[in-house]
C-alpha positions in Angstrom: 6.1 -9.2 -24.4 8.4 -11.2 -22.6 11.8 -12.8 -24.7 9.7 -16.2 -24.6 6.9 -14.6 -26.0 4.0 -15.0 -23.7 2.0 -12.2 -22.4 2.6 -10.1 -19.8 0.0 -8.7 -16.8 0.6 -6.1 -14.5 1.1 -7.3 -11.0 1.9 -4.5 -9.0 2.9 -0.9 -8.7 5.6 1.2 -6.9 6.7 4.4 -6.6 10.5 5.2 -6.8 12.2 7.7 -4.2 11.7 10.8 -7.3 7.7 10.1 -7.1 7.4 8.4 -10.4 5.0 5.2 -10.3 6.1 2.1 -12.0 4.2 -0.8 -13.1 5.0 -4.6 -12.9 4.5 -6.9 -15.3 5.3 -10.6 -15.3 5.2 -12.8 -18.3 2.1 -15.6 -17.9 4.7 -17.9 -19.2 8.5 -17.8 -17.7 7.7 -15.0 -14.9 10.0 -12.5 -16.5 9.5 -8.8 -14.8 9.2 -5.7 -16.7 9.1 -2.7 -15.1 7.4 0.4 -16.8 6.9 4.2 -16.0 3.0 4.9 -16.0 2.3 7.1 -19.0 0.6 10.6 -19.2 -2.8 8.5 -20.8 -3.1 5.8 -17.7 -5.6 5.5 -15.6 -3.7 6.3 -12.4 -6.8 5.0 -10.7 -6.3 1.7 -12.0 -2.7 2.4 -11.5 -2.9 2.9 -7.4 -5.9 -0.2 -7.4 -2.6 -2.6 -8.5 -1.0 -4.3 -5.4 1.7 -2.1 -4.3 5.2 -3.8 -4.0 9.0 -3.2 -2.7 10.5 -1.0 -5.1 12.8 -3.0 -7.2 15.3 -2.6 -10.5 16.1 -5.3 -12.8 19.0 -5.2 -11.1 17.8 -6.5 -8.2 15.8 -9.4 -9.9 18.8 -10.4 -11.7 21.0 -10.8 -8.3 18.0 -12.6 -7.0 18.0 -14.8 -10.0 21.3 -15.4 -9.6 21.1 -16.3 -6.3 18.7 -18.7 -6.5 20.6 -20.4 -9.9 23.8 -21.0 -7.2 21.3 -22.3 -4.7 20.1 -24.7 -6.8 23.6 -25.7 -8.0 24.9 -25.9 -4.3 21.7 -28.2 -3.7 22.4 -30.4 -6.6 26.6 -30.7 -5.7 25.7 -31.4 -2.1 23.5 -34.3 -3.5 25.5 -35.7 -5.6 28.8 -35.5 -2.9 26.0 -37.8 -0.6 25.5 -40.2 -3.2 29.5 -40.8 -3.8 30.1 -40.7 -0.1 
């Protein structure tokens, strides 16, 4: 479950450099992503049936969100400057 409390669904998988498989789960409401290592009792065929996505870390996702937020703020600032000028 994500911080907003909505359900999460598996959206993809990737393999870490050490060979470990990771399932990407995304919140159905706020798009928060969580990375979960596969467990011994997971159906590996189902894991492999998920689309392969580029490997990433929580740090990567946070950096992408920050960049998007800064871009939005820059756009708002530019719009405000144009209206004032």
